[in-house]
N, C-alpha and C positions, 0 to 999 in steps of 0.2 A: 384874337379874332381880327383885330386891326392889322396884325402882322401878316395874317393870311391874305387879307385884302391888298395890302401893300405889295406883297410878293407877286400876286397874280396881276396887279397893275403893272409892275415892272416887266413881267413876262409879256403882257399884252402890248406894252410900249415897244419892246424889242421886236416882237412879231410884226407890229404895225410898220416899223422902220424897214424890216426885212421884206415885207410884202410890197412896200412902196418902191423899193429899189429894183426888185426882180420883175420878171415877166409873169406876174400872177394875175389871174382874172378875178372877177367878183365872186365866182363860185368858190374858189379856193380860199379867198379871204373870209367868206361867210362860214365855210367849214372850219377854218382855223379858229375864228373868234367864237363860233358856236361851241366848239369843243372846249375852249378856255372858259367860257361862261358856264358850261355844264360841270366842268371840274371844280370851278369856284363854288358853285351851288352845292355840290356834293361834299366838298371839304368843309364848308360852313355847317352843313347838316350833320356831318359826323362830329364836328366840334360841339354842337349843341346837344346831340344825343349822348355824347360822352359825359357831358356835365350833368345831364338829367338822370341818366340811368347808371347806377354804380353796380358792378357785378359782385362786390364784396358782401353786400347785404343778403342776397339770396343764398350765397355759399355759406355764410354764417348761420342762416336760418336752417339750412339742411344739415350741416355737419356739427353744429353745436350740440344737439341732443345725442348724437352718436359719440361725441367726445366725452360727454358726461357719463354715458353708459360704460365706456371703456375705463374710466377712472375709478 
């Protein structure tokens, strides 16, 4: 989780330097950093959902009785 934050921080720093040197207005900066913030939020959300919900448990609950019937 810290690595994700660090990587997005690096991306934001690179984008900040790029937008400061070029001819970018406030609207384009807001769009770029808003998109970076949205992607950071969604990445962290996916990371937390992955830890909370495991797909193996429902699959075992469904197919374990079928496997016992076939043996």
